[in-house]
N, C-alpha and C positions, 0 to 999 in steps of 0.2 A: 208229157206230164205224167202219164200213167206209169212211167218207169220210176218216178220218185217214190221214196220209201221213208218211213219213220217221221222225224220232226219236219223234214223238208216237205213231205206230202201234206202233213197236217197244216203247215203254214200256208201252202199253196191253196188248199181247199178253203181255209178260213178267209184268205184274201179274196178269193173268187166269189164266195157267197156274200162277203161284205159289199163288193162292187155291184152285184146284181140284185141285192135285196129289194130295192124299190120297185122293180118290175118282175120279181120272181114269180109271184102268184099269177099275174096276168099272162106271162109267157107259158107257165105250166098249163093254164086252162087252154090256151090257143094251140099249143103243140100236141095236146092230147085230145083235142076236140071236146073239151070239158068232161072227158071221161074220168079224169083224176078225182073229181068230186064223188062220183059213184064208187070208185075204188076205195076211197077213204071211208065211205059209209060201210062197205063190206069189211074193211079192216076192223072197225069198231064192233060190228056184229060178231066177228070171229073171236074177239077178245072175251066174249061171254061175260060181260059185266053184270054184276048184281048190284042192287041199290047200296050205296055207300062203299062200293069197291074202290080201291086205290089204284090209280093208273099213272104210269110214267110214259109220257110222249117224248121219246128220245130223238134228238135231232129235229126238234119241233119246228124249226124255221119260224114262220109267223103264227104258228099255233093251230093249223088246220085240224089235225087229228084230235087235239085236246078239246077244241070247240065242238067237234062232231061227237065226241064222247059225252059232253055235257048236253048236247041236243038230244041224243038217244037216251041217256040215263042221267037226268039232271042232278041226282044225288052223288054222282061220281066225285071222288076226291082226286083231282088231277094235279100233276106236276108237269109243266112244259119246260123241257131242258134242251139247251143247245150250247155249242162252244163258239158260235158266231153271234156276238151281242147285237150287231146291227140288224140281223134278221128278227130277233125278238123285239127290238125297239120299233121296227116297222110294224110288226104285228100288234104291239101295244098301242101305237098311235092310230092305226087304221081300224082295228077291230075291238079294242078294249082290253081291260086288264085280265090277265091270267096269273096263276101262281108260277111265275117265270123262275128259272134257275140256270145259272151258268154251270155247265157240266161237260166234262170230257168223257166220251163213251168208253175210253180205255181205263178210266179210273173214276168210277161214279161216286159222288159224294153222299152216298146213302148207306145206311146200315144193311146188313144181310137180312133177307126175308122182309122187305118193306112193302112190296107192291103185289097186288093181285094180278096185274097185267102190265106188260111192257110192249108198246107199239112203236113203230118207226115208219117213216115215209121217205124213201129215196135217201137213206142214210148209209146203209151197210157197204155199198160199193165205194164210199168215200173214206172209210176208216183205214188207218194205217196198219192195223193189226186185227184182222177179222176174228180169228179164234179168241183173242183176248176180249174183244168187244162182246162176243157171244157169252163168254164165261162171266163177264161182269153182269150182263143181263140175267143170266141164270142165278147168279149170287143174290141179286136184290129181289128176285121173285120169291114169293111165299111158296111152300109146297102146294102143288096143284095149280100154280099160277100159269098164265098163258103168255106166250110170246107171239106177236104177229108182225110180219115184215112185209112192207110193200116196197118194191124196188125194180129197177130195170134188170133184165136178164139177157144173156147172150142168146139171140134167136137162132132156131134151127134153120138150116138151108131148105127153102121150099120155093114154089113158083112165085111167091110174093117177095122174095128176098131182094130183087132189084128195087122194088117200090119202097120197101122198108129202108134200104140203104140210102135211097134218094131223100126220103123224109129225114133220116137221121143226119146225113152229111151235108144236105143242101137246105132243106126247109128250116130246120131248127137253128142253124147258125145265121140264116137270113133273118129270122124272127128276132134273134138276139141282137143282131146289128141294128135293125130298124127300130126296135122298141126299147132296147137297153143300151145301145151303143157298145155292145160287148160281143162282137162276133167271135173273137178268140175264146172267150169264156164258154160260149155255147158250142164250140168244137169239143169241149171237155165231155159233154154228155155222151155223144156217140163213141168217143174214144174210151171213156170209162165203162160204158156198157159193153163194148166188144172185148174189153180187157177183164171184165168181171166174170164171175162163175155162171155156169148154166144153172137152171132151176134144180136139176138133179144134183149137181155138185154142192149147192148151198144146203140142200137137205142133208147131205152127208156131214157137212160142218155142224149143223144143228144137232145131229146125233152125237158127234164127237164132243160137243159141249155138254151133253147130258140130257138133252130134251127127248121126250117120248111123244107118241101119238102125232108124229110129224106128217104134215100134208102140204100140198101147194097147188096152185092153179095158175096157169099161164093166161095172159090177157093181151089185148092189142096185137094180134097176129104173132104172139109168142115173144114179144119184146119186153113185156112187163110180167112180173109174177108176184103173187101173194103167198107167203109161207106162214105156217103156224105150227106150234108145238106146245107141249105141256111139261112143266117141271114135275118130276115124280113126287108123290106124296099126296096128302089130303088135308 
């Protein structure tokens, strides 16, 4: 699957997340040991939201990051955007209403310089054109705005590599089969992680898109990373 490109890749990803939407949050919690909740809190802290700031949660899924932003800064003006409608429908039914928006990360339906921050959770490895997705986020940010990305990253080889590989290629697909009936879909996670950029490489892509003050932190034995950066200006 990771060899698919363009429209074929987009269609595959949309179909996959449509199928796993009802169990997506539960499996995320279990396969990360509930650490994904803590990571999302950090993402929002790194967005440096001020009262009444405008925030785009891109690839929102069921709205986890948008809700966390409202928890930390209740006056935040959030938009929760995704191109998989079923994920947003599950979020709306399960957790309540947000300002949902159907949106493609490669062609965002927002004017230039709309948001103070753009955040995403486990989106960027799924997009069909990473440079274009980053350019779009740069475009819709106001000068001085922040981008924060939470995603898997290709882990470095170390003494824990066999355990990490076992977790990714055995534990995660097994959880997917038992809880969602979708073992094949959960082979996508390790495959897409190993086919994605290293944390260092993604930082280079952020620089190429025009972001400054870029930083990142590896998590979960190096298999997860949070990246952040700022659009120049004030």
